[in-house]
N, C-alpha and C positions, 0 to 999 in steps of 0.2 A: 288715356283714361276711356274705362268704360262707362256705356250709356247706362249703365244699370246701377252702379256703384262708383260713386267720385272717390272713395278713399283706396279704392283697390291696390295700390301701390304698397301703402302703409301697411293694409291687413296681410299682403305677400311678405312683406319684410319680416313681419312678426312671426307668420308661418315657418319661415325660414330658420328662425332662432328655435321655435316649439321642435321641431323636428330634430335636430341636434343636441335637443335638452339644452340649451343656452340659459341663462338667466334671464327671467322677464321680470317686469312689473305685476304683471296679472296675467290670469289663467288665459287661456284661448278660448273665446265665447262665440260661437257662429249662430245668428239667430234672425229669423225674417218675420215682420209683420205686415199687414196690407198700410199702406201710405195712409196718412190722414184724408180722408175726403174719398178715399177708394174702399170698395167692400168686397169682400170675397162674395161672388155670386152664388155659390155651391160648394159643401166641403168637398165635393170630388175635386175641386180645383187644388186644394192641397194635395189629396193623393197623386192628380195628374203631375205635379211640380216635382214632387219627392220621390215618386214611384210610378211612373209612365209604364202605359202599358199598350201607348198607341201603336208601335212598330210590331210589338207581339200580335197585335189582331192585324194589322196592316202592314205586312213585309217590307213593301217598298215604297210606302209613302214618308219618306224621310223628309219632303218638305212640309207636308201635314205637320207632322213631329215637331219640326222646327219651328213652324208657324205658331202652334199653341203654345210650345215654350217661351217663345217669345214676347206673346200675348199676354202670357200668365207673367212674366218676369216685370213687367210695366205696372203691376200692381203692387208688388212689393218693395218694400225698403230693406235692402241687405245688409245687417249690422253684424260689426266685429269682424271676425275671421271668415265670415260667410262669403265666399267668390261664387259669383253666379255660375253654374254650371248645367250642362245638356247631358242626360246620359240616356244613349241611344238603348233601351231595354229591349232585348227579346226574349229574356226570361232568365232566371239565375241557372247557370250550368249550359248557357247556349254551344260549348265545346263539343257537346253532343251531337247536335245538331252538324255541326262540321265535320263530324266522325261517323255521320250516316244517319243519326235518327230523326224524323221529323217532328219539330216541336207540335204540341196540341194546348192551344189556348183556351181556358174555359175560367170565367168569370174572374178576373185579375187574376189569373195562376196559370203557369205554363208548364206542361206536363211533357218529360221527357223519358219514354219506354220503347225498348224493341227486345221481346224475347230471343234471344240469343243462347245458342247452346254453348256449353265447356270448349266442345271441339270446334267452335265455327268463331267464337269471338276473335282468336288472335289472329288468323289470315284476314277477318272481317278489318281489323283496326291496323294491320301490315299495310294493307291495300289503298288506304287511304290516303290519295295525296294532296299535300297542302300547296294549292296553287289555284291560280284564277279558272281554273275548268271545275273547282270545286264548289257549287252553288254558293252553298252556305259562307264558306271562306269570302268568295267574292263579295256576299252580299256585305260581311261584315265590313270589309276594307272599304267597299264604295260608301256606304251608311258615316263610316268614322269618317274620310275623306270630304264628303259634302257638306257635313257638320263641320269639322276642322276649318275649313275655308270661309265657311259663311260664319262662324262664330268671330274669327279676328282676335281683337282685344277686349271684345264685349263680354265674353264669358270663355270658359274652358269648356273642354269635353272630357267626359269620363270613360275611359276603356271599358269593353264588354266584361260581362259578369260571366267569365269564362266557367265557373266553379271548380271544386275542389277535384283531386284526381279520383280518389276514392267513390266520391258521388257518382262520377260520370259512369265507371265501371257498375255500379247498381244500376244505373239506367239501362245497362244492358243485359244483366242477369238477372236483376231483381234483388230486394236485401237477402231472401231467405236464401237463394241459391249461391248469390256470394258468400255468405258466412259460411255455407256448408264448403264450398271451394276453398276458402281460405283454411279451413281444418283440413280437407283432404288431398288436395293439391295446392298447397302455397306456393308453389315455384310458378303456376300458372299465372296465379294472380300477380307475382312480380314480374312475369312477361307483359301484361296487359298495361301495369302501372310503367314501366318503362318506357312501352311505344305512345303512350296517352301523353307522360310527361315530355317527351322530345316533343310531339308536334305541339303541344300544349305551349311550351315556352316557344316555338316559332310562331304561332298565333298573338301570342301576347308581345314580342319583340317588333313584330310588323304592324300593330297596330298602333302601339307606342311612338313608333319612327314616324308615323304619318301625323300624329298630333303635335310630336316636336316638330316637324315642319311648316305647321301652319298656325301652333296656339304658343301661347306663352304658361308654359306648366301645363300639370297633369292631375288628374282627378280621377275617382273612380264610382260605384254605386254608393259607399259610405258619405261622399262629399267633404273631402277632406283636400285644400289642394296643396300641390307639393312642387317645389321647384326642381324637382327630377323624377323621372319615373319611379311609380310605386303600385302595390296591389294590396288588397285585403286578402291573405290567403285563407282558406276554411277548408274544413272538412265535417261536415252534418253529419257524415256517416260513423263519426268517432265517437257518439253517443251510445252507440251498440257494442262498443269495444272495451275491453280492458285494459289496464294499462300496457300488459304486456304486449298484446296485438296491437294497441296504438304505436307503441315502440317498433314493432315489428313490420307493418305495412301502412302507417301514415307518417310518422316521424321523418323519416329518410326523403320523403318528396316534399316535404314543409321545409326542410333544412335548403334541399336544393333550389327549389323557387326561390326562397329568400335570399341564398346566397348571388343569385345572379339578378338578383333586383337592387337599386340604390335604397330603397327603404320600402318595408313590409308592416303590415300591421295583422295580427291573427284575430279573426273572427271566432268568438267563442260563443257557442249557443248551445242554451239549455243547460239546467243543474246537472244532468246525467254527464255533460263533458268535462265539469270542473273538476274529475279526478285526472284530467289530464293537464291542467295547469302547471305544474312543476316541471314538468318537461319541456312545454312552450318556454317558459320562463329561463330555460338553460340556453335558448336559442339565440346566440349573439346577434346574428343577422334581423332577429325581430324586433320592431323599433318599439312596438307599442300592442294593445291588446284592448278590442272591445267587447266588453261583455253583455250578452243578451240574457236574462233569466227565461225568456219565452213566457207564452201565456198562462195565467193561473198561478204564478209565482210571484213572489214580493217584486214592488215595481224597482226598475233600476236606480231611482234616486230614493230606495229607502237605507235606512242606517244598517239594514241586515246585512248588505253586500259591502258595507266599508270594508271590513275585513280584506276581502276579495281585491278591491282597487287599493287599498294602502301596500297589500302584498305585491301586486304588480309593480307599484312605482318604487317599493323599496328593493325590487331586483333590477331598477334602474329604466323600467318601461314606462312610455306613454299609457295612459288611459284616456280610452274614448268613451264617453257616456252620450248617446244619440236621443234625441226626441224626449227631453226631459219632462215627464207626464206632469208632474206638479212644480210650475214655478216659484212655487214659494220655497221650495227647498234648494233654492238654485245658490243663496250665498250660503247658505250652511255647507255645500258642499264645496265651492271655492275656498271658504276657508279652512276645512278639515284636511284636505288634499293637497298634496303638493302642486301648485298654481304653474310650476315650469313643465309639469308632465301631465296637463290635463287639458280635454278638449270637450266641452259640452255644447251640443247641438241643440236648438230650441226654436219652438213656432209658438208665437202669439197670434191669435184670432182679430185682434183690433189694437191700434196705435196706442189705447190709454193701457191697456196690458202691458205691454212692452216698454212704456214709459214707466210704470209703478214699478216693474218687477226686475228691469235690467240694476246691474250695478252702479254707482254713483260715476265710478270711472267710464263708464258711459253716456252719463248725464243722465241716469234714471234716479229711482228713490230708493233703491236698493232693497225693494219689497218691506221697509220699514212702516209702521201703522195697518190701517186697514183700506184694502182696495175701492170699500164702498166711500168712504171718507176722501180719500184721494180723487174719485171720480168726481164726488160734490163739490170738492174744493177746484178741481181743475175747469170742470164747466161753469162754476159762478166765476172765476177768472178771466174764462174765455168769453161770457156774456157781456162782462164789465169793459175789457178789451173794445170788445165790438161798437158798444156805447161810446 
């Protein structure tokens, strides 16, 4: 049993069924909130838990990162299908550093950039060795092993955020040069894709083997526990591409990655990427889709996106909605969508909001009535019990 979550085995058993689209009596909902009597010292605590950048700033301070994670975890109650997990985050697309780019950390963001000419990129990529003499490969291996050993049964370890294949190429060529090269010399981009994909899969496999050696289950930055290796595949650069170019330069790599994994979820980011949804839904080895509308657009929990979620489920795929912005919309969504293909992630800032908004099958109020009246009643009852 985990020191952070008493019902961890029950949650894992339910998640096993969810991944395989088995019949469930309710949707999978992952939520956390500070335990009664505990307070979140500041909002950065939430950021540090869900989107940590300690290692991005201090590359080799894995002990400090784990100390912080475990300290924060003691504050929270991990509800539903939330399995405590540590994410050793060096920045999204850290595979670029394994291939020779020095990461640059600025204000909770990691940048990967190395101005490379079309003539030099292939030899550069070919010469990269994926072994312990590669400083960034060594760092990822050691960090993952130290984390997995320390976690034991108490929490799981997320595999590194390696990044999308075309996104990594963009880190070398830059967006404009990449687009021009795709048009003028597509075979060069194909060569780069092939080299990166082969090395990407090797790093992915080695990291998952380490996690398997020490931990029970697998996870990622998306924070969904799985009993078998899985990964959230993505290509953020796809937002710049037409459907034709997506099929030409992106889809083959997505299929190749997913086919070599036990499970895969596609991270679909931004309205400009929605034109590729139909192609993604055709991929048999993609088990689910996480739709992220992006800043300035309708919220994930808006009815505006319900047709997108329903379309995904109708094609037999799971839907992942992370960080539900409005908890009062929770019951509406799990009532109108197929619960067997739904995973929702929430954060509650205090235990009273968790008690009020969580469904009745969790012992909550299901959001019925008003939070103000509930809070008044709860506090009156607590006072009477103390008397």
